DSSP file (Angstrom, degrees, kcal/mol; ACC not computed):
  #  RESIDUE AA STRUCTURE BP1 BP2  ACC     N-H-->O    O-->H-N    N-H-->O    O-->H-N    TCO  KAPPA ALPHA  PHI   PSI    X-CA   Y-CA   Z-CA
    1    1 A M     >        0   0    0      0, 0.0     4,-1.2     0, 0.0     3,-0.1   0.000 360.0 360.0 360.0 128.6    0.0   -0.1   -0.1
    2    2 A P  H  >  +     0   0    0      0, 0.0     4,-1.3     0, 0.0     5,-0.1   0.806 360.0  59.8 -64.1 -28.6    1.5    3.3   -0.9
    3    3 A G  H  4 S+     0   0    0      1,-0.2     4,-0.4     2,-0.2     3,-0.3   0.909 102.4  52.4 -66.9 -44.8   -0.3    5.2    1.8
    4    4 A R  H  4 S+     0   0    0      1,-0.2     3,-0.5     2,-0.2    -1,-0.2   0.813 109.3  49.2 -55.1 -37.2    1.3    3.1    4.5
    5    5 A E  H  < S+     0   0    0     -4,-1.2    -1,-0.2     1,-0.2    -2,-0.2   0.768 116.9  42.6 -80.1 -25.2    4.8    3.7    3.1
    6    6 A E  S  < S+     0   0    0     -4,-1.3    -1,-0.2    -3,-0.3    -2,-0.2   0.298  77.9 147.1-105.3  11.1    4.1    7.5    3.0
    7    7 A L        -     0   0    0     -3,-0.5    -3,-0.1    -4,-0.4    12,-0.0  -0.274  51.6-121.5 -49.3 123.1    2.3    7.9    6.3
    8    8 A P     >  -     0   0    0      0, 0.0     4,-1.9     0, 0.0     5,-0.1  -0.249  21.0-118.3 -60.9 156.0    3.1   11.4    7.8
    9    9 A S  H  > S+     0   0    0      1,-0.2     4,-1.2     2,-0.2     5,-0.1   0.853 113.4  56.6 -70.4 -33.6    4.7   11.1   11.2
   10   10 A T  H  4 S+     0   0    0      1,-0.2    48,-0.6     2,-0.2    -1,-0.2   0.864 110.6  43.5 -64.9 -36.1    1.8   13.0   12.9
   11   11 A V  H >4 S+     0   0    0      1,-0.2     3,-1.3     2,-0.2    -1,-0.2   0.860 110.9  55.5 -80.7 -32.8   -0.7   10.4   11.6
   12   12 A A  H 3< S+     0   0    0     -4,-1.9    -2,-0.2     1,-0.3    -1,-0.2   0.778 105.1  52.3 -67.6 -22.5    1.7    7.5   12.5
   13   13 A R  T 3< S+     0   0    0     -4,-1.2    -1,-0.3    43,-0.2    -2,-0.2   0.284 105.0  85.0 -90.5   3.8    1.7    8.9   16.2
   14   14 A S  S <  S-     0   0    0     -3,-1.3    45,-0.1     1,-0.2    -3,-0.1  -0.368  93.5 -69.1-100.4 173.6   -2.2    8.7   16.0
   15   15 A S     >  -     0   0    0     43,-0.7     4,-2.1     1,-0.1     3,-0.2  -0.271  44.8-110.3 -61.7 158.0   -4.8    6.0   16.5
   16   16 A K  H  > S+     0   0    0      1,-0.2     4,-3.0     2,-0.2     5,-0.2   0.882 120.7  55.8 -61.0 -39.6   -5.1    3.1   14.1
   17   17 A K  H  > S+     0   0    0      2,-0.2     4,-2.4     1,-0.2    -1,-0.2   0.918 107.4  47.2 -60.0 -44.5   -8.4    4.5   12.9
   18   18 A A  H  > S+     0   0    0     -3,-0.2     4,-2.4     2,-0.2     5,-0.2   0.918 113.6  49.9 -58.8 -43.9   -6.8    7.8   12.0
   19   19 A Q  H  X S+     0   0    0     -4,-2.1     4,-2.9     1,-0.2     5,-0.2   0.966 111.8  46.5 -61.0 -55.1   -4.0    5.9   10.3
   20   20 A R  H  X S+     0   0    0     -4,-3.0     4,-2.4     1,-0.2    -1,-0.2   0.822 110.7  53.6 -64.8 -31.2   -6.5    3.8    8.3
   21   21 A T  H  X S+     0   0    0     -4,-2.4     4,-2.0    -5,-0.2    -1,-0.2   0.925 112.5  43.2 -67.0 -40.8   -8.6    6.9    7.4
   22   22 A W  H  X S+     0   0    0     -4,-2.4     4,-2.6     2,-0.2    -2,-0.2   0.901 115.3  48.6 -70.4 -41.4   -5.6    8.6    6.0
   23   23 A I  H  X S+     0   0    0     -4,-2.9     4,-2.8    -5,-0.2     5,-0.3   0.932 111.6  49.0 -59.7 -48.4   -4.2    5.5    4.2
   24   24 A K  H  X S+     0   0    0     -4,-2.4     4,-2.0    -5,-0.2    -2,-0.2   0.938 114.9  44.2 -61.6 -45.7   -7.6    4.7    2.6
   25   25 A A  H  X S+     0   0    0     -4,-2.0     4,-2.3    -5,-0.2    -1,-0.2   0.910 114.5  48.9 -68.3 -41.0   -8.1    8.2    1.3
   26   26 A H  H  X S+     0   0    0     -4,-2.6     4,-2.6     1,-0.2    -2,-0.2   0.919 111.6  47.7 -66.4 -41.1   -4.6    8.6    0.1
   27   27 A D  H  X S+     0   0    0     -4,-2.8     4,-1.8     2,-0.2    -1,-0.2   0.867 111.9  51.5 -67.3 -37.2   -4.6    5.3   -1.8
   28   28 A S  H  X S+     0   0    0     -4,-2.0     4,-1.2    -5,-0.3    -1,-0.2   0.900 111.3  47.1 -56.4 -48.7   -8.0    6.2   -3.3
   29   29 A A  H  X>S+     0   0    0     -4,-2.3     4,-4.1     2,-0.2     5,-0.9   0.853 107.4  56.5 -69.4 -34.5   -6.7    9.6   -4.5
   30   30 A V  H  X5S+     0   0    0     -4,-2.6     4,-1.1     1,-0.2    -1,-0.2   0.926 107.9  49.1 -64.4 -38.5   -3.4    8.0   -5.9
   31   31 A E  H  <5S+     0   0    0     -4,-1.8    -1,-0.2     1,-0.2    -2,-0.2   0.820 121.1  35.5 -66.5 -25.7   -5.6    5.7   -8.1
   32   32 A T  H  <5S+     0   0    0     -4,-1.2    -2,-0.2    -5,-0.1    -3,-0.2   0.901 138.2  12.9 -90.5 -46.1   -7.7    8.8   -9.2
   33   33 A Y  H  <5S-     0   0    0     -4,-4.1    -3,-0.2     1,-0.2    -2,-0.1   0.606 103.1-115.6-110.6 -18.3   -5.0   11.6   -9.5
   34   34 A G     << -     0   0    0     -4,-1.1     5,-0.4    -5,-0.9    -1,-0.2  -0.243  50.0 -43.2  94.1 166.7   -1.7    9.8   -9.2
   35   35 A E  S    S+     0   0    0     -5,-0.1     2,-0.3    -2,-0.1     3,-0.1  -0.358  93.5  62.4 -69.1 146.6    1.0   10.0   -6.6
   36   36 A G  S  > S-     0   0    0      1,-0.2     4,-1.7     2,-0.0     3,-0.4  -0.908  95.3 -29.7 141.5-163.3    1.8   13.4   -5.3
   37   37 A E  H  > S+     0   0    0     -2,-0.3     4,-3.3     1,-0.2     5,-0.3   0.895 124.0  56.0 -59.4 -41.5    0.7   16.4   -3.6
   38   38 A R  H  > S+     0   0    0      1,-0.2     4,-1.8     2,-0.2    -1,-0.2   0.875 107.1  50.5 -67.7 -30.7   -2.8   16.3   -4.5
   39   39 A A  H  > S+     0   0    0     -3,-0.4     4,-2.1    -5,-0.4    -1,-0.2   0.857 112.6  48.1 -63.0 -35.6   -3.2   12.7   -3.1
   40   40 A H  H  X S+     0   0    0     -4,-1.7     4,-2.7     2,-0.2     5,-0.3   0.927 110.6  49.1 -71.8 -48.2   -1.6   13.9    0.1
   41   41 A R  H  X S+     0   0    0     -4,-3.3     4,-2.4     1,-0.2    -2,-0.2   0.886 113.5  49.6 -63.8 -33.0   -4.0   17.1    0.2
   42   42 A T  H  X S+     0   0    0     -4,-1.8     4,-2.2    -5,-0.3    -2,-0.2   0.956 109.8  50.0 -73.9 -44.8   -7.1   14.7   -0.4
   43   43 A A  H  X S+     0   0    0     -4,-2.1     4,-2.4     1,-0.2    -2,-0.2   0.878 113.3  45.3 -63.5 -38.6   -6.0   12.3    2.4
   44   44 A F  H  X S+     0   0    0     -4,-2.7     4,-3.0     2,-0.2    -1,-0.2   0.925 109.1  55.7 -68.2 -39.0   -5.6   15.2    4.9
   45   45 A S  H  X S+     0   0    0     -4,-2.4     4,-0.7    -5,-0.3    -2,-0.2   0.926 110.2  46.6 -59.0 -43.0   -8.9   16.6    3.8
   46   46 A A  H >X S+     0   0    0     -4,-2.2     3,-1.1     2,-0.2     4,-0.7   0.941 111.2  52.3 -56.2 -49.3  -10.5   13.2    4.7
   47   47 A L  H >X S+     0   0    0     -4,-2.4     4,-2.3     1,-0.3     3,-1.3   0.914 101.9  59.3 -58.7 -42.7   -8.7   13.0    7.9
   48   48 A K  H 3< S+     0   0    0     -4,-3.0    -1,-0.3     1,-0.2    -2,-0.2   0.663  93.0  66.6 -60.1 -19.7   -9.9   16.4    9.0
   49   49 A H  H << S+     0   0    0     -3,-1.1    16,-1.8    -4,-0.7    -1,-0.2   0.803 120.2  18.3 -67.2 -33.4  -13.5   15.4    8.8
   50   50 A S  H << S+     0   0    0     -3,-1.3    11,-3.1    -4,-0.7     2,-0.3   0.633 125.7  42.9-114.0 -16.6  -13.1   13.0   11.7
   51   51 A F  E  <  -A   60   0A   0     -4,-2.3     2,-0.4     9,-0.3     9,-0.2  -0.887  56.7-155.8-132.8 159.3  -10.0   14.1   13.4
   52   52 A E  E     -A   59   0A   0      7,-3.0     7,-2.9    -2,-0.3     2,-0.4  -0.990  30.6-107.6-136.5 147.3   -8.2   17.2   14.6
   53   53 A K  E     +A   58   0A   0     31,-3.0     2,-0.4    -2,-0.4     5,-0.2  -0.579  35.0 177.9 -78.8 132.8   -4.6   17.8   15.2
   54   54 A V  E >   -A   57   0A   0      3,-2.5     3,-0.8    -2,-0.4     2,-0.4  -0.905  61.9 -45.9-128.0 102.0   -3.7   18.1   18.9
   55   55 A G  T 3  S-     0   0    0     -2,-0.4    71,-0.3    63,-0.2    70,-0.1  -0.641 124.6 -17.4  72.0-126.7    0.0   18.6   19.6
   56   56 A D  T 3  S+     0   0    0     -2,-0.4     2,-0.3    69,-0.2   -43,-0.2   0.140 130.0  47.7-101.5  19.3    2.0   16.2   17.6
   57   57 A H  E <  S-A   54   0A   0     -3,-0.8    -3,-2.5   -45,-0.1     2,-0.4  -0.872  79.3-101.4-146.5 173.0   -0.9   13.7   16.7
   58   58 A W  E     -A   53   0A   0    -48,-0.6   -43,-0.7    -2,-0.3     2,-0.3  -0.895  30.6-169.3-104.2 132.3   -4.6   13.4   15.5
   59   59 A E  E     -A   52   0A   0     -7,-2.9    -7,-3.0    -2,-0.4     2,-0.1  -0.920  30.9 -99.8-119.5 154.0   -7.5   12.9   17.8
   60   60 A A  E     -A   51   0A   0     -2,-0.3    -9,-0.3    -9,-0.2     2,-0.2  -0.446  39.1-126.2 -69.3 137.1  -11.1   12.0   16.9
   61   61 A K        -     0   0    0    -11,-3.1     3,-0.1    -2,-0.1    -1,-0.1  -0.512  10.9-124.4 -77.9 154.4  -13.5   14.9   16.9
   62   62 A D  S    S+     0   0    0      1,-0.2     2,-0.4    -2,-0.2    -1,-0.1   0.877 100.6  24.7 -59.2 -39.2  -16.7   14.9   18.9
   63   63 A E  S    S-     0   0    0      2,-0.1    -1,-0.2    -3,-0.0     2,-0.1  -0.992  85.8-123.5-134.0 131.8  -18.7   15.6   15.7
   64   64 A K        +     0   0    0     -2,-0.4   -14,-0.2    -3,-0.1   -15,-0.1  -0.364  57.6 100.0 -68.4 160.1  -17.6   14.8   12.1
   65   65 A G  S    S-     0   0    0    -16,-1.8     2,-0.1    -2,-0.1    23,-0.1  -0.730  75.8 -48.4 145.5 172.9  -17.5   17.5    9.6
   66   66 A P        -     0   0    0      0, 0.0   -17,-0.1     0, 0.0    22,-0.1  -0.422  41.4-150.8 -70.0 143.8  -15.0   19.9    7.8
   67   67 A S  S    S+     0   0    0    -22,-0.1    21,-1.2     1,-0.1    20,-1.1   0.654  70.8   5.3 -91.8 -19.9  -12.5   21.6   10.2
   68   68 A D  S  > S-     0   0    0     19,-0.2     4,-1.7    18,-0.2    -1,-0.1  -0.941  86.0 -87.7-154.8 172.9  -11.9   24.8    8.2
   69   69 A A  H  > S+     0   0    0     -2,-0.3     4,-0.6     1,-0.2    12,-0.1   0.891 124.4  53.5 -52.5 -43.5  -13.1   26.6    5.1
   70   70 A Q  H >4 S+     0   0    0     10,-0.3     3,-1.2     1,-0.2    -1,-0.2   0.923 107.5  50.5 -56.8 -44.3  -10.5   24.8    2.9
   71   71 A A  H 34 S+     0   0    0      1,-0.3    -1,-0.2    -3,-0.1    -2,-0.2   0.813 101.0  65.5 -68.5 -26.3  -11.8   21.4    4.2
   72   72 A E  H 3< S+     0   0    0     -4,-1.7    -1,-0.3    -6,-0.1    -2,-0.2   0.722  81.3  98.1 -66.7 -17.0  -15.4   22.6    3.3
   73   73 A R  S << S-     0   0    0     -3,-1.2     4,-0.0    -4,-0.6    -3,-0.0  -0.429  76.5-136.2 -75.9 141.3  -14.5   22.7   -0.4
   74   74 A S  S    S+     0   0    0      1,-0.2    -1,-0.1    -2,-0.1    -3,-0.0   0.746  92.1  44.7 -74.1 -18.2  -15.6   19.7   -2.3
   75   75 A T  S    S-     0   0    0      0, 0.0    -1,-0.2     0, 0.0    -2,-0.1  -0.969  89.8-125.2-123.8 114.9  -12.3   19.5   -4.3
   76   76 A P        +     0   0    0      0, 0.0     2,-0.3     0, 0.0   -34,-0.1  -0.346  39.9 163.9 -54.7 137.0   -9.1   19.9   -2.4
   77   77 A A        -     0   0    0     -7,-0.1    -4,-0.1   -36,-0.1     2,-0.0  -0.892  45.0 -72.9-145.6 169.9   -6.8   22.6   -3.7
   78   78 A Q  S    S+     0   0    0     -2,-0.3     2,-0.3     3,-0.0   -40,-0.0  -0.414  78.2 105.4 -65.9 148.7   -3.9   24.7   -2.6
   79   79 A G  S    S-     0   0    0     -2,-0.0     2,-0.4    -3,-0.0    -9,-0.0  -0.918  70.6 -52.4 159.8 172.2   -4.8   27.2   -0.2
   80   80 A D        +     0   0    0     -2,-0.3   -10,-0.3     2,-0.0     2,-0.2  -0.686  49.8 173.8 -83.6 132.9   -4.8   28.2    3.5
   81   81 A T        -     0   0    0     -2,-0.4   -13,-0.0   -11,-0.1    -2,-0.0  -0.740  44.5-112.8-122.3 169.7   -6.0   25.8    6.0
   82   82 A A    >   -     0   0    0     -2,-0.2     3,-2.0     3,-0.2    -2,-0.0   0.157  55.6-113.4 -96.1  27.8   -6.0   25.8    9.8
   83   83 A G  T 3  S-     0   0    0      1,-0.3     3,-0.1   -31,-0.0    -1,-0.0   0.717  75.0 -44.5  56.0  32.6   -3.4   23.0    9.8
   84   84 A G  T 3  S+     0   0    0      1,-0.4   -31,-3.0   -32,-0.1    -1,-0.3   0.357 102.9 131.1  97.6  -6.1   -5.6   20.5   11.3
   85   85 A V    <   -     0   0    0     -3,-2.0     2,-2.0   -33,-0.2    -1,-0.4  -0.639  67.3-120.0 -75.6 138.2   -7.1   22.7   14.0
   86   86 A D    >   +     0   0    0     -2,-0.3     3,-1.8   -33,-0.2   -18,-0.2  -0.584  39.3 173.7 -86.9  87.7  -10.8   22.3   14.0
   87   87 A A  T 3  S+     0   0    0     -2,-2.0    -1,-0.2   -20,-1.1   -19,-0.2   0.655  74.7  62.7 -70.4 -15.4  -11.5   26.0   13.3
   88   88 A N  T 3  S+     0   0    0    -21,-1.2    -1,-0.3    -3,-0.1   -20,-0.1   0.510  85.7 101.8 -87.0  -6.5  -15.2   25.1   13.0
   89   89 A A  S <  S-     0   0    0     -3,-1.8    -4,-0.0   -22,-0.3     5,-0.0  -0.235  85.5 -82.1 -69.4 164.5  -15.4   24.0   16.6
   90   90 A S     >  -     0   0    0      1,-0.1     4,-2.2     4,-0.0     5,-0.2  -0.299  33.2-117.8 -60.0 153.9  -16.8   26.0   19.5
   91   91 A K  H  > S+     0   0    0      1,-0.2     4,-2.3     2,-0.2     5,-0.2   0.871 117.6  53.3 -51.7 -40.6  -14.7   28.6   21.2
   92   92 A Q  H  > S+     0   0    0      1,-0.2     4,-2.0     2,-0.2    -1,-0.2   0.878 106.4  51.4 -65.8 -40.4  -15.0   26.5   24.4
   93   93 A H  H  > S+     0   0    0      2,-0.2     4,-2.2     1,-0.2    -1,-0.2   0.931 110.8  47.5 -66.7 -44.3  -13.8   23.5   22.7
   94   94 A L  H  X S+     0   0    0     -4,-2.2     4,-2.5     1,-0.2    -2,-0.2   0.845 110.2  54.7 -64.5 -32.7  -10.7   25.4   21.3
   95   95 A Y  H  X S+     0   0    0     -4,-2.3     4,-1.7     2,-0.2    -1,-0.2   0.869 106.5  50.5 -63.4 -36.7  -10.1   26.8   24.8
   96   96 A D  H  X S+     0   0    0     -4,-2.0     4,-2.0     2,-0.2    -2,-0.2   0.839 110.2  47.6 -72.3 -32.6  -10.0   23.5   26.2
   97   97 A V  H  X S+     0   0    0     -4,-2.2     4,-2.0     2,-0.2    -2,-0.2   0.926 111.8  51.9 -63.1 -46.4   -7.5   22.3   23.6
   98   98 A A  H  <>S+     0   0    0     -4,-2.5     5,-2.5     1,-0.2     4,-0.3   0.847 107.0  53.1 -65.1 -28.9   -5.4   25.3   24.2
   99   99 A K  H ><5S+     0   0    0     -4,-1.7     3,-2.2     3,-0.2    -1,-0.2   0.974 109.3  49.0 -62.9 -53.0   -5.5   24.6   28.0
  100  100 A R  H 3<5S+     0   0    0     -4,-2.0    -2,-0.2     1,-0.3    -1,-0.2   0.852 111.8  48.9 -58.1 -30.1   -4.3   20.9   27.3
  101  101 A L  T 3<5S-     0   0    0     -4,-2.0    -1,-0.3    -5,-0.1    -2,-0.2   0.476 114.3-123.9 -96.6   2.5   -1.5   22.3   25.2
  102  102 A E  T < 5 +     0   0    0     -3,-2.2     2,-0.6    -4,-0.3    -3,-0.2   0.910  43.3 176.2  65.2  45.6   -0.7   24.8   28.0
  103  103 A I    > < -     0   0    0     -5,-2.5     3,-1.0    -6,-0.1    -1,-0.2  -0.738  24.2-132.4 -87.6 120.6   -1.1   27.9   25.9
  104  104 A E  T 3  S+     0   0    0     -2,-0.6    -1,-0.0     1,-0.2    -5,-0.0  -0.410  83.3  19.9 -80.0 151.0   -0.7   31.0   27.9
  105  105 A G  T >> S+     0   0    0     -2,-0.1     3,-0.9     1,-0.1     4,-0.6   0.609  76.8 138.7  69.7  12.8   -3.1   33.9   27.6
  106  106 A R  G X4  +     0   0    0     -3,-1.0     3,-0.6     1,-0.2    -2,-0.1   0.787  62.0  63.5 -59.7 -33.0   -5.8   31.6   26.1
  107  107 A S  G 34 S+     0   0    0      1,-0.2    -1,-0.2   -12,-0.0    -3,-0.0   0.771 103.9  47.8 -67.3 -24.5   -8.6   33.3   28.3
  108  108 A R  G <4 S+     0   0    0     -3,-0.9    -1,-0.2     2,-0.0    -2,-0.2   0.515  94.2 106.3 -85.6 -15.9   -8.1   36.6   26.6
  109  109 A M    <<  -     0   0    0     -3,-0.6     2,-0.0    -4,-0.6   -14,-0.0  -0.445  63.6-131.4 -81.8 145.3   -8.1   35.2   23.0
  110  110 A T     >  -     0   0    0     -2,-0.2     4,-2.2     1,-0.1     5,-0.2  -0.275  37.4 -99.1 -75.2 173.0  -10.7   35.4   20.4
  111  111 A K  H  > S+     0   0    0      2,-0.2     4,-2.1     1,-0.2     5,-0.2   0.918 126.5  49.1 -56.2 -47.1  -11.7   32.3   18.5
  112  112 A D  H  > S+     0   0    0      1,-0.2     4,-2.2     2,-0.2    -1,-0.2   0.870 111.5  50.7 -62.6 -40.1   -9.4   33.1   15.6
  113  113 A E  H  > S+     0   0    0      2,-0.2     4,-2.8     1,-0.2    -1,-0.2   0.874 109.0  50.9 -63.8 -39.4   -6.5   33.7   18.0
  114  114 A L  H  X S+     0   0    0     -4,-2.2     4,-2.4     2,-0.2    -2,-0.2   0.904 109.7  49.1 -70.5 -36.6   -7.0   30.5   19.7
  115  115 A V  H  X S+     0   0    0     -4,-2.1     4,-2.3     2,-0.2    -2,-0.2   0.935 114.2  46.6 -66.8 -42.4   -7.0   28.6   16.3
  116  116 A E  H  X S+     0   0    0     -4,-2.2     4,-2.2     2,-0.2    -2,-0.2   0.952 113.8  47.9 -56.9 -51.4   -3.8   30.4   15.4
  117  117 A A  H  X S+     0   0    0     -4,-2.8     4,-2.4     1,-0.2    -2,-0.2   0.854 111.7  50.2 -65.0 -36.5   -2.2   29.7   18.9
  118  118 A I  H  X S+     0   0    0     -4,-2.4     4,-2.6    -5,-0.2   -63,-0.2   0.931 109.1  52.7 -58.6 -48.4   -3.2   26.0   18.6
  119  119 A G  H  X S+     0   0    0     -4,-2.3     4,-1.8     1,-0.2    -2,-0.2   0.892 112.1  45.2 -59.5 -45.5   -1.7   25.8   15.2
  120  120 A K  H  X S+     0   0    0     -4,-2.2     4,-2.7     2,-0.2    -1,-0.2   0.937 112.1  49.2 -59.3 -52.8    1.5   27.1   16.4
  121  121 A A  H  X S+     0   0    0     -4,-2.4     4,-2.1     1,-0.2    -2,-0.2   0.865 110.7  52.1 -60.2 -35.2    1.6   25.0   19.5
  122  122 A N  H  X S+     0   0    0     -4,-2.6     4,-2.1     2,-0.2    -1,-0.2   0.865 108.0  52.2 -67.3 -36.2    0.9   21.9   17.3
  123  123 A N  H  X S+     0   0    0     -4,-1.8     4,-2.5    -5,-0.2    -2,-0.2   0.936 109.7  48.5 -60.2 -49.3    3.8   22.9   15.0
  124  124 A R  H  X S+     0   0    0     -4,-2.7     4,-2.4     1,-0.2    -2,-0.2   0.903 111.9  49.5 -59.2 -42.6    6.2   23.1   17.9
  125  125 A A  H  X S+     0   0    0     -4,-2.1     4,-1.7     1,-0.2   -69,-0.2   0.838 110.9  48.8 -69.0 -36.5    5.1   19.8   19.3
  126  126 A T  H  X S+     0   0    0     -4,-2.1     4,-1.4   -71,-0.3    -1,-0.2   0.849 108.9  52.2 -69.9 -33.2    5.5   18.1   16.0
  127  127 A A  H  X S+     0   0    0     -4,-2.5     4,-1.0     2,-0.2    -2,-0.2   0.918 111.7  48.6 -64.0 -41.4    9.0   19.6   15.5
  128  128 A R  H >< S+     0   0    0     -4,-2.4     3,-0.5     1,-0.2    -2,-0.2   0.901 109.5  52.0 -65.6 -37.4   10.0   18.2   19.0
  129  129 A A  H 3< S+     0   0    0     -4,-1.7    -1,-0.2     1,-0.2    -2,-0.2   0.780 107.7  52.4 -66.9 -26.5    8.5   14.8   18.2
  130  130 A R  H 3<        0   0    0     -4,-1.4    -1,-0.2    -3,-0.2    -2,-0.2   0.692 360.0 360.0 -81.4 -22.0   10.5   14.6   15.0
  131  131 A S    <<        0   0    0     -4,-1.0    -1,-0.2    -3,-0.5    -2,-0.2   0.458 360.0 360.0 -89.7 360.0   13.8   15.4   16.7
C-alpha cells in the first residue's frame, strides 16, 4: 500500500483508525489523481473530517465535519488551512484544547486567535517529536 509507506509522522503517532482513514483516502486519491501532492491534500482533507490535530498527533473529533473553510471545499486545492485545528469547533472546545497544550493567555483570546495559537503549538510539538 503506497499510503502506509508515506504515512506522515503525525498520523503515525495517532490512533489506528486515523491511520486507516488517511491511508484509505490517500490510496484512493493515488488511483484517481496519481501519486503526489494532490493525493496527500485529499488524504488530509478526509482525515480532518473526523480528526483534529492536537499537539503532535490526530485525535477523533466529537462531531464529524469539515474543520476549516478549505476542508469545506468539495475538491481539495492549494490554499490556506487551519493546519488540522478544528476551526469550526466552538470557542469553548478550542479553549479546552489550548488549555491541554498549556497555551498562555488563552482566556483573553478570540476564537481566531485560539485557532492560530493552537496551530503554532501543534507545529512546535510536531517539531519536537521529529527530533
